[in-house]
LUMTI-376136 format. One record per residue (C-alpha): residue in one letter; x, y, z. Coordinates in steps of 0.001 Angstrom, whole numbers, padded with zeros to 6 digits, always signed. Example, Ala and Ser with C-alpha at 12.3 -4.5 7.8 and 13.67 -1.06 7.14 Angstrom:
BEGIN
a+012300-004500+007800/s+013670-001060+007140/
//
This chain:
BEGIN
m-013440-115410+099960/k-011823-115178+096813/t-011401-111736+095590/l-012254-110802+092609/n-010243-112484+089532/y-009108-110967+086041/r-011822-112791+084165/v-014597-111258+086124/v-012978-107845+085525/l-012551-108391+082255/f-016274-109525+081560/a-017324-106403+084009/f-015861-103981+082135/a-016956-105457+078657/l-020601-105653+080123/i-020206-102069+080646/f-018555-101312+077459/g-021552-102982+075751/v-024506-101233+078001/v-022888-097799+077265/f-022361-097735+073797/s-025343-099606+072752/i-027529-096865+074421/p-027281-094468+071561/s-028736-096825+069566/l-031286-098517+071634/t-032653-094872+073030/q-031772-093375+069224/s-030558-090352+070806/e-028883-087446+068945/q-025743-088412+071078/g-022896-090688+070159/k-023093-093312+067133/k-025568-095427+066250/i-026690-098342+064418/t-027666-097361+061067/l-031052-099219+059741/g-030521-100677+056235/l-032967-100377+052950/d-035373-102858+054148/l-035848-101461+057399/q-036046-097675+057025/g-036725-097624+053467/g-034768-095706+050639/l-033801-095980+046981/h-033336-098803+044518/m-032342-098777+041268/l-030886-100957+038355/l-028469-098972+036405/g-027609-099843+032696/i-024275-098853+030944/k-023427-097160+027669/s-020028-099046+027012/e-019450-098088+023665/v-019102-094108+024915/a-016229-095750+026892/i-014511-096880+023516/e-014720-093154+022389/s-013298-091622+025351/r-010663-094151+025133/i-010006-093318+021759/k-010115-089820+022639/s-007248-090623+025096/m-004831-092156+022957/a-005412-089264+020550/a-004521-086746+023232/t-001532-089195+024319/v-000130-089529+020933/k-000106-085191+020585/y+001394-084838+023645/i+004555-087616+023235/f+004594-086171+019792/d+005074-082773+020871/d+007329-083965+023688/e+009502-085607+021171/e+009542-082316+018677/i+008025-084715+016149/i+006381-082762+013513/f+002917-083872+012606/d-000454-082569+010827/e-003989-083713+010702/l-004029-085392+013805/r-007973-085833+014141/i-010255-089267+015362/n-012719-090590+012424/e-016207-091810+012479/d-014974-095659+012354/q-013079-094986+015801/t-009498-094828+013922/i-006925-092029+014650/t-005289-090622+011684/f-002112-088025+011329/e+000999-087050+009300/l+004396-087054+009690/l+005942-083976+007941/d+009471-084807+008464/i+010414-088560+006811/d+013420-089078+009073/d+010754-088944+012120/v+009289-092041+010914/p+011620-094662+012630/k+011282-092708+016296/a+007245-092125+016004/k+006487-096091+015154/k+008682-097054+018636/l+006894-094493+020465/l+003836-095549+019283/q+004462-098940+020025/k+005963-098286+023485/e+004061-095882+024584/i+000261-096660+023034/e-000819-099773+024720/g-003993-101731+022817/t-003597-100685+019336/i-001736-101394+016533/f-001007-098904+013531/s-000424-099067+009901/e+001175-096422+007448/n+001198-095377+004265/g+004180-093650+003225/m+004049-090315+006190/k+000571-091174+006903/f-000539-093548+010161/i-003640-095020+010776/l-004080-096006+014524/e-007062-098393+015279/m-007886-100526+018937/t-007603-103993+019233/a-010448-106077+019501/e-008630-107250+022629/e-008489-103856+024274/q-012009-102672+023330/v-013371-105855+025354/r-010925-104843+028289/t-012592-101267+028317/e-015888-102161+028363/k-015191-104153+031551/n-013594-101838+032858/a-015941-099490+032090/i-018508-101028+034102/q-016382-102044+037089/q-015091-098422+037338/a-018599-097394+037282/v-019066-099521+040440/d-016193-098252+042146/t-016596-094925+040968/i-020368-094371+041970/r-019709-096095+045573/n-016959-093371+046077/r-019266-090913+045063/l-022426-092071+047761/n-019835-092676+050822/e-018487-088707+050032/f-021800-087750+049885/g-022028-089321+053865/l-024479-091919+053022/a-024239-095032+055360/e-023358-098403+053931/p-024607-097664+050211/t-024930-101060+047941/v-023181-100875+044917/a-022554-104131+042984/k-022543-105482+039877/q-025265-107624+038854/g-024877-109731+035798/e-022782-108950+032819/d-023793-105039+032294/k-026083-104305+035036/i-025118-102244+038491/l-027594-102629+041203/v-027401-099210+043911/e-029348-099214+047219/v-029059-096044+049619/p-031149-096685+052729/g-032215-093195+054216/i-033688-091429+051076/k-036857-090379+052458/t-037373-087008+050043/q-038163-086529+046261/e-035440-083483+047131/d-033115-085960+048455/k-033543-088670+045580/q-033568-086219+042591/r-030064-084733+044187/l-028687-088341+044584/k-030159-089477+041009/k-028084-086460+039886/l-024779-087321+041286/i-024963-090925+040153/e-025864-089984+036425/r-023644-087191+036346/a-020235-088270+034026/a-018105-086149+035503/h-016103-086285+032357/l-013568-083313+032745/q-011455-081791+029639/l-009347-078867+028627/m-009725-077942+025377/a-008136-075666+022976/v-010508-072919+020953/d-010172-073338+017279/e-009233-069066+016761/d-009137-069324+013022/r-012806-070452+012373/i-014804-069818+015873/a-016179-066596+013913/r-018128-069006+011912/v-019537-071441+014509/n-022980-070503+014502/t-023487-071306+010625/m-021350-074150+010823/s-022540-077860+010859/e-021219-080845+013031/a-020082-082678+010221/e-017953-079393+008770/a-016766-078887+011823/k-015465-082401+012135/s-013789-082466+009126/f-011496-079441+010577/g-010924-081812+013538/d-013383-079408+015716/v-016031-080426+017829/i-019308-077436+018567/l-020141-077504+022192/t-022533-075015+024176/d-022098-072780+027090/v-023429-074193+030204/n-025675-070951+031357/t-026191-069414+027510/p-027068-070573+023881/e-023321-069486+023185/k-021847-072006+021094/y-017789-072576+021111/l-015912-074541+018152/l-013123-076596+020311/r-010217-078957+019008/a-011845-082363+019699/i-008718-083600+020916/p-008535-082695+024385/v-005297-080602+025891/l-005929-083189+028601/d-008638-084554+030514/g-010038-085295+034423/s-007878-088380+034509/m-005197-086078+035556/l-007145-084853+038604/t-005884-085199+041854/d-008251-083148+044021/a-010866-081051+043746/k-012568-078468+046498/v-015355-076041+046569/g-013957-072131+046768/f-015507-068990+046497/d-014512-065927+043844/e-014340-062291+044222/q-018111-061783+044352/n-018494-064877+046815/q-019613-067335+044210/p-019289-070775+044548/v-016470-072223+042228/i-014334-075384+041755/n-010728-075414+042034/f-008938-078717+041172/t-005529-079634+041021/l-003342-081793+038449/n-001233-084477+039213/g+002452-083857+037777/q+001778-084468+034251/g-001036-082724+033725/a+000775-079630+035686/k+003465-080225+033118/i+001062-080606+029957/f-000815-077613+031007/g+002042-075205+031993/d+003716-076244+028610/f+000252-075687+026851/t-000384-072419+028408/g+002912-070790+027825/q+002798-071895+024114/y-000350-070200+023127/v-000328-067099+025395/g-003410-064554+023866/k-005404-067990+022700/r-008538-069135+024745/m-008618-072535+026443/a-012095-073950+027099/v-012659-076041+030764/v-015607-078501+029529/l-017403-080468+031901/d-019620-083270+030551/n-019655-081558+027129/k-020779-078318+028451/v-018348-075366+028711/y-017919-073787+031653/s-015531-070897+030789/a-013141-070216+028105/p-010300-067690+029480/v-007501-066341+027797/i-004397-067361+028329/n-002649-064455+029568/e+000855-066144+030660/r+002490-069401+031489/i+000197-071113+034177/g+002254-073588+036195/g+001567-075443+039570/g-001496-077349+037712/r-004285-075463+039666/v-007526-074752+037609/q-010892-073410+038242/i-014610-073592+036954/s-017138-071214+037578/g-020562-071794+036455/r-023011-069959+038608/f-023018-072550+041033/e-025880-073454+043482/f-023481-074002+046990/s-024804-077336+047161/e-024132-078276+043236/a-020879-077222+043677/q-020404-079916+046487/d-021685-082432+044646/l-019889-081658+041553/a-016582-081512+043795/i-017453-084946+045130/a-017767-086497+041294/l-014344-084795+040041/r-012635-086120+043077/s-014418-089502+042704/g-013228-089548+038954/a-015329-089095+035485/l-017718-092389+034293/l-015744-093992+031460/a-019357-094499+029839/p-022800-092664+030709/v-025007-094883+033168/v-028744-095231+032439/i-031635-095632+035035/e-033163-098629+033495/s-035409-099140+036740/e-036115-097547+039863/r-038205-098301+043537/f-039018-095540+046203/i-039531-097872+049240/g-041243-096650+052188/p-040281-096999+055714/s-043777-098979+056549/l-042199-102342+055011/g-039370-101273+057777/a-041449-101049+060917/d-043330-104068+060072/s-040119-105647+059825/i-038390-104285+062919/q-041364-105246+064996/a-041306-109004+063495/s-037914-109217+064052/s-037958-107435+067223/l-040985-110043+068384/a-038733-113159+067080/l-035805-111748+069397/l-037701-111258+072104/l-039379-114884+072094/g-036036-116470+070904/f-034299-114945+073766/i-037078-115437+076741/l-037570-119231+075813/v-033542-119713+075782/v-033192-117993+079266/i-036344-120094+080695/f-034819-123327+079321/m-031390-122746+080696/v-032280-121584+084263/i-034959-125069+084352/y-031906-127348+083007/y-029442-126080+084663/g-030458-123658+087455/m-027920-121176+088635/a-025302-121831+085806/g-028243-121209+083795/v-028507-117898+085309/i-024651-117563+085081/a-025048-118245+081086/n-028459-115878+080662/v-025765-113147+082237/a-023468-114018+079822/l-025716-114338+077097/i-026953-110439+077978/g-023278-109177+077923/n-022973-110676+074236/l-026225-108714+073082/f-025009-105484+074224/l-021323-106076+073033/i-023040-107246+069131/l-024994-103399+069492/a-021927-101849+070992/v-019626-102943+068514/m-022254-102197+065594/s-022570-098911+066897/l-019212-097900+066868/a-018132-099180+063818/g-021254-097317+062136/a-022429-100728+061034/t-026155-100940+058967/l-028525-103464+060384/t-030175-105605+057937/l-033248-107738+058342/p-030877-110445+057330/g-028473-108959+060454/m-031436-109084+062349/a-031430-112729+061431/g-028312-113037+062280/i-028859-111915+065753/v-031444-113919+066512/l-029099-116697+065461/t-026802-115461+067559/v-028770-115786+070781/g-028976-119702+070553/m-025321-120141+069503/a-024183-117852+072852/v-025378-120328+075128/d-024017-123647+073089/a-020739-122971+074550/n-022424-122943+078067/v-024503-125786+077723/i-020860-127621+076547/i-019354-126659+079562/n-022297-127358+082198/e-022148-130802+080921/r-018505-131239+080973/i-019121-130212+084708/r-021936-132618+085435/e-020034-135230+083927/l-017056-134344+086051/l-019258-134387+089128/h-020939-137715+088935/q-017591-138925+088992/g-016838-137586+092035/k-014827-135017+091927/s-014734-131890+093597/i-016434-128587+092612/g-013694-126681+092216/k-011940-129410+090283/s-014955-129803+088296/i-015242-126527+087493/e-011804-126241+085846/d-011721-129462+084346/g-015051-128774+082789/y-013630-125808+081375/n-010640-127371+079680/n-012251-130025+078381/a-014932-128166+076678/f-012509-125705+075596/t-011038-127163+071942/a-014492-128314+070780/i-015795-124658+071325/f-012896-122814+070043/d-012900-124989+066984/a-016573-124597+066278/n-016438-121131+066784/v-013322-120783+064281/t-015034-122396+061553/t-017773-120664+062010/l-016072-117284+062415/i-014107-118320+059105/a-017448-118445+057362/a-018915-115315+058228/i-015704-113691+057244/v-015585-115007+053756/l-019274-114020+053103/v-018214-110544+054401/v-015495-110586+052278/y-017384-111660+049078/g-020831-111576+049938/t-023249-108070+049127/g-026301-106568+050974/a-028257-109281+052700/i-025577-111980+052598/k-023037-109252+054228/g-025528-107993+057386/f-026010-111292+058391/a-022261-112413+058018/i-021185-109155+060192/t-023845-109963+063317/m-022986-113690+062946/g-019372-112645+063635/i-019555-110197+065624/g-021504-112475+067873/i-019363-115486+067914/a-016553-113204+068887/a-017882-111503+071733/s-019722-115174+072821/m-015943-116193+073400/l-015383-113469+075565/t-018680-113516+077787/a-019037-117299+077486/i-015658-119154+077988/v-013813-115986+080022/g-016937-114376+081539/t-018246-117376+082975/h-015425-118832+084014/g-014163-115773+086045/i-018052-115826+087906/y-017349-119641+088980/q-013550-118848+090048/w-015149-115934+092376/i-018287-117292+093931/l-016525-120794+094390/p-016823-120328+098060/k-020356-119693+098016/i-021469-122822+096113/d-022828-125820+098636/k-022211-129310+097588/n-025042-130306+099062/k-027430-128179+096782/l-026403-129224+093347/g-029485-129062+092519/f-029828-125650+092626/w-026260-124780+091203/f-026484-127145+088632/g-029216-128821+088160/i-028361-131932+089264/q-029817-134273+092142/r-027013-135291+095168/e-027872-138518+094868/g-026630-139084+091018/v-023253-137828+092404/k-020681-140937+093541/
//
């Protein structure tokens, strides 16, 4: 009798692997990695977001103005009255005529997507129409990426965030069951997280409580309020720097053990911050987040290293969510929740029950057919089918994948596809037995002859599944993932595993009982 061969050992290892790592998902135990149920199975939050793309234009204009200030200061070009006008143009006046050629060259090189006109020493800088369209499109795609990053950092499993139509964003978050979680999640999604460091207008701030918005704007200023009190601040409208230069944000604690947010700037931001604090010692700089002043400390000395702190009487959870929003990046334009649906788990329970019934019935019918039609060869194919199902569950569990209703449909489909390879192999073996070849020769040639057809069919289907995973979203991706894993697993179980079992039990196969072993009668064999 032949000893165990490497194919049987490999199949046994795969079967044990599948069973062990499937147990947490099957038993829903607290230990081990488990498959996460999707929105359609466990309930959750479904939202459709709109985006205020015009705000992205305003933010881009502010960023351009800040860049103009930075490069002119860095090149020691003297200018005055740098401001943003109501028609979204930037105006400034140079004070030295010798700086005009240099300034024009810098504007052309450093400020992309703009055109400028000049009238003597006065310049008007405006965004091109093409740049406006590009900024609006970028705002939508950036919102999709930013919201997805926020939800991933929040610890949510497989949220769906995708662009829908030209200017809408679809968000589906499974597992949100309480109103408290729902409100916290909505706040995280809607928060613009637009960080700015802005200079306080020390010359006019004494009149801030009697000053109108229009008057402040005429001075190139803006009036903002404190996040916790009604106190008003008069700030320079063009920020010193913004959150685009932020590289990290973490929650910390101050001397009173209150949560604060410590953030770090990149190299350019650290230089700008250090130069500004060195130049304006004795004056104040405001830390502004989403147009609210969180603090406005006096600059006592030059601050290098690019490290800044935000304090604002945070709750710890609020500080965590804000740090997530800052790390994920600011939204170029605010999002608005246009519709939302809170899906309960009852639909999921019905779906799970119906899909489980379909899976069970499909599995039983396939098992019965294989045993009746192919005898012990059908039993061997069924063992491979069971191993295939356990491998699918194990791989999805280890990957922390999300199982959706289409995903369950993919598993049901895989049940039929998994035995397809063995059907082809068994038919090839039968043909060879009918030709009078020995059992051992028929098995080996049967696998060799069937392999090309099986491999080609599975590879082409796998390619289609990969394309659906890469370019599909939501339900399509869930279906493709389970189908792809099932196809890969069937190559191991249906081809390698069953081949090894036949080689292992070959000495026990009685040539006079081919009906028992392969479902054919002896008299039908030459």
